[in-house]
C-alpha positions as a Markdown table, in Angstrom:
| # | Residue | x | y | z |
|---|---|---|---|---|
| 1 | Met | 69.8 | 210.6 | 171.5 |
| 2 | Glu | 72.5 | 209.8 | 168.9 |
| 3 | Lys | 71.7 | 210.6 | 165.3 |
| 4 | Lys | 72.8 | 207.7 | 163.1 |
| 5 | Gly | 72.3 | 208.9 | 159.5 |
| 6 | Lys | 70.5 | 211.5 | 157.3 |
| 7 | Cys | 66.8 | 211.0 | 156.9 |
| 8 | Tyr | 67.0 | 211.1 | 153.0 |
| 9 | Cys | 69.0 | 207.8 | 153.1 |
| 10 | Cys | 66.5 | 206.2 | 155.6 |
| 11 | Arg | 64.2 | 203.4 | 154.8 |
| 12 | Glu | 61.2 | 205.3 | 156.5 |
| 13 | Tyr | 61.8 | 208.6 | 154.6 |
| 14 | Arg | 59.2 | 209.6 | 152.0 |
| 15 | Val | 60.2 | 212.7 | 150.1 |
| 16 | Tyr | 57.5 | 215.3 | 149.2 |
| 17 | Tyr | 57.2 | 216.5 | 145.5 |
| 18 | Ile | 55.4 | 219.7 | 144.1 |
| 19 | Lys | 53.7 | 219.5 | 140.7 |
| 20 | Gly | 55.2 | 221.8 | 138.3 |
| 21 | Ala | 54.1 | 222.7 | 134.8 |
| 22 | Arg | 55.7 | 219.7 | 133.2 |
| 23 | Asn | 57.1 | 217.5 | 135.9 |
| 24 | Phe | 57.4 | 216.9 | 139.8 |
| 25 | Ile | 59.9 | 219.0 | 141.8 |
| 26 | Arg | 61.6 | 217.2 | 144.6 |
| 27 | Gln | 61.6 | 219.0 | 147.9 |
| 28 | Asn | 64.1 | 219.0 | 150.7 |
| 29 | Val | 61.5 | 217.9 | 153.2 |
| 30 | Gly | 59.5 | 214.7 | 153.6 |
| 31 | Tyr | 57.7 | 212.5 | 155.9 |
| 32 | Cys | 59.1 | 210.0 | 158.4 |
| 33 | Ala | 56.8 | 206.9 | 158.3 |
| 34 | Leu | 58.1 | 205.7 | 161.6 |
| 35 | Gln | 57.7 | 208.9 | 163.6 |
| 36 | Arg | 54.7 | 210.0 | 161.6 |
| 37 | Leu | 56.1 | 213.5 | 161.4 |
| 38 | Pro | 57.3 | 215.9 | 158.6 |
| 39 | Val | 61.1 | 215.9 | 158.6 |
| 40 | Asp | 63.9 | 217.8 | 156.8 |
| 41 | Ala | 65.9 | 215.8 | 154.5 |
| 42 | Asp | 69.2 | 216.5 | 156.3 |
| 43 | Asp | 67.8 | 215.6 | 159.8 |
| 44 | Gly | 68.6 | 212.4 | 161.4 |
| 45 | Cys | 67.5 | 210.2 | 164.4 |
| 46 | Ala | 68.4 | 207.1 | 166.4 |
| 47 | Asp | 65.9 | 205.1 | 164.7 |
| 48 | Trp | 67.6 | 205.6 | 161.2 |
| 49 | Gln | 67.6 | 202.5 | 159.0 |
| 50 | Arg | 69.4 | 201.8 | 155.9 |
| 51 | Gly | 67.4 | 202.2 | 152.9 |
| 52 | Lys | 66.6 | 198.9 | 151.1 |
| 53 | Gly | 65.6 | 198.6 | 147.4 |
| 54 | Arg | 66.2 | 202.2 | 146.6 |
| 55 | Cys | 69.7 | 202.1 | 145.2 |
| 56 | Ala | 70.6 | 202.7 | 141.6 |
| 57 | Ala | 72.0 | 199.1 | 141.3 |
| 58 | Ala | 68.5 | 197.6 | 142.3 |
| 59 | Arg | 66.8 | 199.8 | 139.6 |
| 60 | Leu | 69.5 | 198.8 | 137.0 |
| 61 | Asp | 68.9 | 195.1 | 137.8 |
| 62 | Asp | 65.2 | 195.5 | 137.5 |
| 63 | Gly | 65.7 | 197.3 | 134.2 |
| 64 | Leu | 68.1 | 194.6 | 132.9 |
| 65 | Arg | 65.5 | 191.9 | 133.8 |
| 66 | Thr | 62.7 | 193.7 | 132.1 |
| 67 | Leu | 64.9 | 194.1 | 129.0 |
| 68 | Arg | 65.8 | 190.4 | 128.9 |
| 69 | Glu | 62.2 | 189.4 | 129.4 |
| 70 | Ala | 61.2 | 191.7 | 126.4 |
| 71 | Glu | 64.1 | 190.3 | 124.3 |
| 72 | Glu | 62.8 | 186.7 | 125.0 |
| 73 | Asn | 59.2 | 187.8 | 124.0 |
| 74 | Leu | 60.5 | 189.3 | 120.8 |
| 75 | Ala | 62.4 | 186.2 | 119.9 |
| 76 | Val | 59.2 | 184.1 | 120.3 |
| 77 | Leu | 57.3 | 186.4 | 118.3 |
| 78 | Arg | 60.0 | 186.4 | 115.5 |
| 79 | Gln | 59.8 | 182.6 | 115.5 |
| 80 | Met | 56.1 | 182.6 | 115.2 |
| 81 | Phe | 56.0 | 185.0 | 112.4 |
| 82 | Arg | 58.8 | 183.0 | 110.5 |
| 83 | Glu | 56.7 | 179.9 | 111.0 |
| 84 | Met | 53.6 | 181.6 | 109.7 |
| 85 | Leu | 55.6 | 183.1 | 106.7 |
| 86 | Glu | 56.9 | 179.7 | 105.8 |
| 87 | Glu | 53.4 | 178.0 | 105.9 |
| 88 | Glu | 52.2 | 180.8 | 103.6 |
| 89 | Glu | 55.1 | 180.2 | 101.2 |
| 90 | Ala | 54.5 | 176.5 | 101.3 |
| 91 | Gly | 50.7 | 177.0 | 100.5 |
| 92 | Ile | 51.5 | 179.5 | 97.6 |
| 93 | Ser | 54.0 | 177.0 | 96.1 |
| 94 | Glu | 51.6 | 174.1 | 96.3 |
| 95 | Asn | 48.9 | 175.7 | 94.3 |
């Protein structure tokens, strides 16, 4: 059986963490969802599959999309507050 890649890069690998005092500590062992067995991060197998959606670029794209959405929401709120302020100023000047 030919090993294709390291487990820690596999789509089916789930890493184990230990709870520390203030954070979680990543371990060098995990769980293979395909074989349903505990595995070492540096192991490999013939069923290895390239991980999807776990790369830094995907996280960066998600973060940028979230920031753009937040920016759009802030622009809408800013416009609403400007309109409210203009209405109040118009009401004060009429009196």
